[in-house]
N, C-alpha and C positions, 0 to 999 in steps of 0.2 A: 504493499499500500504506499510506503514511504517513497519508494521508487517512482511509483506513478505521480505522486504529488510532485516530486522533483523534476520529472520529465515535463509536466504541465507548466511549472514555473520557468524552466528553461526555455520552453516554447514561446511563452508569453513574452519573456524579456527580449527574445530574438525578434518577434514581431513587432515589438515596441521600437527596438533599435532600427530595424529596416525602414519602419515607416518614418520615424523621425529624420533619418539620414537622407530619405529620398524625396520627400514632399519639397517643393519650391514655389516660387511665385507663378511660374508657367502652369504648374499643376493646379494651383488655386484658380487661375483663370478658367481652366478647363473645367474644374469643378463647378464654378459659378455658371457656366454655360450649360452644363449638363442638369444642374438643379433647375435652371429656367425651363428646360424641357420637360422635366418631370412635374414641377409644380404648376405650371401653365398648360400641361398636357399637349404640348406641341406635336403634331404629327411628323413622321419621319420626312415627309415631303417638304413641309414648311421649314424643318430644321436643316435639310439640304440646301435651302436657299440663303440661309444666313451668311456664308461666305461672300455671296454676291451682294447682299444688302449691306455688309460691312467689310469691304474689300481691304481696309487698312488693318484689320485684326486678323490674327491667324486662328482660324477655327477648324479644328480637326474634324474629320468624318466621324459620323456616329459609330461606326465600327471600331475605329482607333480609340475614339473616347470611351466607350464601354469597356475595351480591354484595359485602358489605363486606370480607369476608375476602379475596375475589379481588382487589379494589382494593388492600388493604394489601399483599398479597404481591406486587404487581405482576407476576403470573404468569397467563398466559392460554395456553390451547391455540389453535394455529393451525390454521384449516380450510382445506382444499384440495378442489378438486372432484375427483372420481373417477369412473370408469366405473360404470355401474348394475350390471355383471357383475364388477366388481372386476378387470377386466383390468389397467388403468393408472390413475395419477394424473396430473392435468393440470398438471404443473409442468415446468420446464426445457424440453427439446426438444418436450414435448406441451402447453406452456402455450397455445398458439393454437389447438389442434385444437377443432372443434366436434362431433366424433363419435369414437368410439373406433376405432382403426386396426386392431383385432383382430375385434371383433364387430360393428361398425358402428352401435351405438346411439348415439343423439344425447346430447350433454353436458347439455342444458337441456331442461326440460319446456316446454310450450306458452307458459307465463307468463314464460319466461326465467329461471327458478330452476334451479340445479344439481339434478340427479336424485339424486346420492348425494354424501356428504362423507367424507373421511379427515381425522381430527383428529390432529395432531401435538403432543406435549407437548415444549416446549423443554427441552433437555438442560442448558444452561448454568445456569439457576436451581436445578436440581436438585443440581448439583455444588456450587454455591456455598453452598447451605443446609447442606451437610456441614459446613463450616468454622465454623458458628455453634454446633456442639455440642462441648463439651470431651470427651465421651466418643467421639464419632465422630473427632475429631482423634487422639486416642490410638489408636483401633482402626487408623486409616488409616496410622499410622507404621510398620505391619508391613512395608511395601515396602521402606523404608530400613533396617529392623532385620534383614532377611533376609540371611543369609550363604550364598552358593553354595559347594558343595565339588565338586571335580572328580570326575567319574563318578557323582555322585549327583543324581537328579532327583526333587525332592520338589514342585516348584511351577513355575508358568509362568516364574518369574524364574531358573530354572535352565536355561531353554532357550536355543537359539542365537539365535533371533529377538530376544529381550529383550537378550541380550548384544551383539548387533550394533547394536541401536539405542542402547544406553547409551553416551553420549559422542558420539554422531552429530549433527551439526547438523541442526536441523529445516528441511525444505524444503516450502514451500507453492507449488504450481505449478512454476514454474522459478526461484523466488527463494529462496535460501538465507537462513535467519534467523540472527541472532547467537547465539540460545540453542540448547542441545543437549537431547536427550531425557533427562527425568528427572534433571535437574541440581538441581532444587529440591525441598524437601520437600513442597511443594504441588502438585507434577506428579502426575497421576492416571493410572494404566495401566487402559484400559478394554477389555472384551471384548464381543462382540456376538454375537447369536443369534437366529433366527426359524424357526418351523416352524408348519405348519398343523394345526389340530385341529378336531374337530366338536363344537360346543358343545351340540348337541341329539342326543337318542337316535336320531332317524331318519337321522342322518349324511348328510343330503342337502346340508348347507351347511358350509362351513369358514371359519374366520377365522385370521388370522396375527399374533400378537403380536410386536412388535419389542422385544427385551430387551436391556438393556445391563448388563454386570457390572463391578463395582468390584473390580479386582484388588488395590487397595491394602489392602483388608481381608484379615484372615487367612483362609486356606482353610476352616477350619472353620465360618466363618459367612458368607462372601461369596455363597454361593448360597442363603441363607435368603431366605423370601419377602419379609421387610421390607427387604431390602438390595437386591433387584432394582429396577432403574429401567425401567419400561415407557414408551417414548417414543411409542408409538402401536400401534394395532390395525388391521391391513388388513382392512376389512369383508368379510363374506360376499356373495354366495353362493358364489363360485367361486375357485379358485387363481388368484393374479395371474399374468399373462402378461409384465408389464413390472415385475418386482420392483424394479429399479433406480429407477424413477420414484417408488415409495413411500419409498425411502430417500433421495431427493435433499434434503429438508429437513435430515435427520439428518446426511448427509455435509457439508452446508454449515456446520452447527454445529461438526462435528469440526475443519473447517479453521479456523473461528473460534478454536476452542480451541488449535489448533496455533500460531496467532499469539500467543496469549496473552490472557486476559481478566482485568480488574480485578474484585476483589470483597473482601469483608471476610475478615480472617484474624485471628480473635481468639487471643490468646496467653494461656495459662493457667499460672499457677505451680503 
């Protein structure tokens, strides 16, 4: 366990050093332009016209810009092989399977490439980024400001499950940790939900988003679209038969979070 924690610390320090050394004013200009596209929802066509509209400014292509932003963010989705019919994901106990144990479809095509992929968005960087924003830090303080009253149930923090966890030592596997649940102001209470929906009118295909809720936020905003964290979408066409396999990378990151992860935490006056 100690070796795992040391590896996590070394990796975080390396990422911080790489980021600090590489970002410069040119990168900041690129990030500002990319932010404009995202915030104002500029179409790719409109974005491609920006160099003609502002010829004195060097504006990289969208492809180049995305690659650079991805590199600077040190944030990349993880791709896992999945069944062509979305029965299961080839991770954990399914990692060595060459065909689906439900429908029998082969994992790879004749050229040896996976027939379908499931993309998982790492949760840890999403949560770490929240502590870079003074506005988010203030909003997430709601959890520690909330005061429960006997017999009054206004929020998840008034429930018995949360109250039982409060002050209980965290256990990962069979190993009890030194820290307890929600002892620090940076501890985050998370919720999870998934359900299938039909993205097309013919309703012959379904997909399953995997959503994470940040309960540290006040209840009147925590379920707003901009505060939901989608860590993956189980692809169509059918309902997964081994849901746990698609949740495998997500659960692994929850265990990592339970051990504790190092990140920046800016303190604002």
